[in-house]
N, C-alpha and C positions, 0 to 999 in steps of 0.2 A: 506492501498499498505504500504510494508514496505521493509526487505532487495532483497529479490526477485522481489519488482517492479523495483527496486533500478539496480538490473542484466538486466530488458527490458531492462530499459532506456539501458544503454549500449548496451547489446545487439541490438537493434535499430538505434543508432546509429552508431553498428561496421558494419550494413549492409546496412543500407539507408547512412551514410556520415553524416555533420552535418547540424541538423535541428531545430527551434524555439520550444519551450515549444509548444503554441497550436499546431504544428505539431507532437510533441509526442506524447499529448495528445489525439489527433485522429488516431494516428496509435498503440497506448495502451487502446485505447479506455475508456479515465477517464479523466476528473475535470483540466482543466488546473493548476488552484491551486497547486491541489497534486502532478504535475509535476513540477512544477517550486521547489516547495520543496523537493522534493528531488533533483534536479537539483542542488541546493544550498549545501545538505548536501552531492553529490557527487563533487563537487567544493573543499568543504572544505576540502575532504580526496585526491583532486589531483588528480581524474580521469579522470575529465573531464572540458572544461571551455566555456566560453564565448566570442567566436568568433565574428568577423564581422556581421555584421544584428542582433545583439541578440541571433545568430545561440548557438547551442551548440555543441561540437565535441570534442571525446578522446582523451586525454593525453597518447601518448607512448611514453615511453623511455624519457621523458623531454622534448619533442615536439606534438605539436596539430599534430593528424595523421588526412588527408586528405585523402577522397577517387581520386584514380586517375580513368582512361579509364579500366585500366588494374583489377582494384577490382572487 
């Protein structure tokens, strides 16, 4: 799981909204520990952040993108 997989994580978050590590692992058919490692790297780069309930969300323009009913 490399850069492409990090892109996969952000793509899933963009499509489905905030998700936990285990939810992402299930959607990406990979091990939860691997997903957590990639999420840590994405957090360090400021692309995602952990929000309420331990879920991950994409950071856009200085704030967390929350999925809305219009998404």
